[in-house]
C-alpha positions as CSV (number, residue, x, y, z in Angstrom):
1,M,0.0,0.0,0.1
2,D,1.2,3.5,-0.7
3,I,-0.9,4.9,1.8
4,A,0.7,5.0,5.4
5,L,-1.0,3.2,8.1
6,D,-1.3,6.2,10.3
7,K,-3.3,8.1,7.9
8,V,-5.9,5.5,7.3
9,C,-6.2,5.2,11.0
10,E,-6.8,8.9,11.2
11,L,-9.3,9.0,8.6
12,I,-11.2,5.9,10.3
13,L,-11.1,8.1,13.4
14,R,-12.5,11.2,11.6
15,V,-15.3,9.3,9.8
16,R,-16.5,7.5,13.1
17,A,-16.6,11.1,14.7
18,I,-18.8,12.1,11.9
19,D,-21.0,8.7,12.1
20,V,-21.7,9.1,15.7
21,K,-23.5,12.5,15.3
22,E,-27.1,12.9,14.7
23,G,-29.4,15.8,13.6
24,M,-30.2,18.4,16.1
25,T,-32.0,17.2,19.2
26,D,-31.7,20.2,21.5
27,P,-33.0,23.0,19.3
28,A,-33.1,25.5,22.1
29,S,-29.5,25.0,23.2
30,G,-27.7,27.7,25.0
31,S,-27.6,26.7,28.5
32,N,-24.9,25.0,30.5
33,P,-23.8,21.9,28.4
34,I,-23.6,19.9,31.8
35,D,-27.1,20.7,32.6
36,D,-28.2,19.5,29.1
37,G,-26.2,16.2,29.5
38,A,-23.6,17.3,26.8
39,I,-25.9,16.2,24.2
40,D,-24.8,18.9,21.8
41,A,-21.4,17.4,21.4
42,L,-23.0,14.5,19.4
43,T,-25.3,16.7,17.1
44,T,-24.4,18.1,13.8
45,S,-24.6,21.8,13.4
46,P,-23.9,24.3,10.5
47,D,-20.7,25.5,12.2
48,D,-19.3,21.7,12.7
49,A,-16.3,21.5,11.0
50,T,-15.6,17.7,11.3
51,E,-16.8,16.9,7.8
52,D,-14.9,19.7,6.1
53,E,-11.8,18.5,7.9
54,L,-12.4,15.1,6.6
55,R,-12.8,16.5,3.1
56,D,-9.5,18.5,3.4
57,V,-7.5,15.3,4.7
58,I,-8.8,13.3,1.6
59,A,-8.2,16.3,-0.9
60,G,-4.7,16.5,0.7
61,L,-3.8,12.9,-0.2
62,N,-2.0,12.2,-3.4
63,D,-3.4,10.3,-6.3
64,D,-1.7,6.9,-5.2
65,E,-3.0,7.3,-1.5
66,R,-6.5,8.1,-2.7
67,A,-6.4,5.1,-4.9
68,D,-5.2,2.9,-1.8
69,L,-8.0,4.3,0.1
70,I,-10.7,3.3,-2.5
71,A,-9.0,-0.1,-2.9
72,L,-9.3,-0.7,0.8
73,V,-13.2,0.1,0.6
74,Y,-13.8,-2.5,-2.1
75,I,-11.6,-5.0,-0.1
76,G,-13.2,-4.2,3.1
77,R,-16.9,-4.6,1.6
78,G,-15.9,-7.9,-0.2
79,D,-15.9,-6.6,-3.6
80,M,-12.4,-7.9,-4.0
81,E,-9.9,-10.0,-2.2
82,P,-6.6,-9.1,-0.5
83,E,-4.8,-10.9,-3.3
84,E,-6.5,-8.7,-6.0
85,W,-4.9,-5.7,-4.3
86,G,-3.4,-4.4,-7.7
87,D,-6.7,-4.8,-9.5
88,A,-8.5,-3.0,-6.6
89,V,-6.0,-0.1,-7.1
90,R,-6.4,0.0,-10.8
91,L,-10.2,-0.1,-10.5
92,A,-10.0,2.7,-7.9
93,R,-8.0,4.9,-10.4
94,E,-10.6,4.3,-13.0
95,R,-13.3,5.4,-10.7
96,E,-11.5,8.5,-9.9
97,E,-10.8,9.3,-13.5
98,A,-14.3,8.4,-14.7
99,N,-16.5,9.8,-12.0
100,S,-17.5,13.6,-11.6
101,V,-18.1,13.1,-7.9
102,S,-15.1,13.8,-5.8
103,T,-13.2,11.1,-3.9
104,A,-14.2,12.7,-0.6
105,D,-18.0,13.1,-1.5
106,W,-18.0,9.4,-2.7
107,L,-16.3,8.2,0.5
108,I,-18.4,10.1,2.9
109,G,-21.4,9.0,1.3
110,I,-20.7,5.3,2.0
111,P,-22.6,4.0,5.1
112,S,-20.2,2.3,7.5
113,L,-17.1,3.8,5.9
114,A,-15.0,3.5,9.0
115,D,-15.9,-0.1,9.2
116,L,-15.1,-1.1,5.7
117,L,-11.8,0.8,5.8
118,D,-11.0,-1.1,9.1
119,E,-12.1,-4.3,7.7
120,G,-10.0,-3.7,4.4
121,L,-7.0,-3.2,6.6
122,N,-7.5,-6.2,8.7
123,S,-8.0,-8.1,5.4
124,M,-4.6,-6.8,4.4
125,G,-3.1,-7.8,7.6
126,R,-2.8,-4.6,9.2
127,S,-4.5,-2.9,12.0
128,C,-4.8,0.4,13.8
129,I,-4.5,-1.2,17.1
C-alpha cells in the first residue's frame, strides 16, 4: 500500500466522529452543556467542521494514496480479495478518472465507511490497534 497506516487510522477516527453525530436534538440549546447532559457534542450543526476537515484530509492525499483508500473500501466490503490488491487499485484509479463526484464526496457517502476501511486493513494483515 502506498498510503501510510497512520493516515488510514486517522481517517477512520475522523469518519467515526462523523458517524456518531445525529441531527439537532436540542434546538433551544444555549444553556450549560453539563445541565443538558452534553448532548450537543453529538449533534451536527452548521458550524461543525468535522466533515469539512475530513474532506480536506482526503483532498490532501496524493493520487496513489486516494486510490489505495478506495481499494481498501473495495476489499473491506468484499468486492475484491486482498490477493487482488493490484486490480483493486487499478479499479480505484479508473473510478477517480471516470467519476464526476469527488473522492471525498464518494467516500463520505458510503455507509459504515470506517468499518469498511478497518475491515480492509484487517484483510490486508494490518490494524490500527
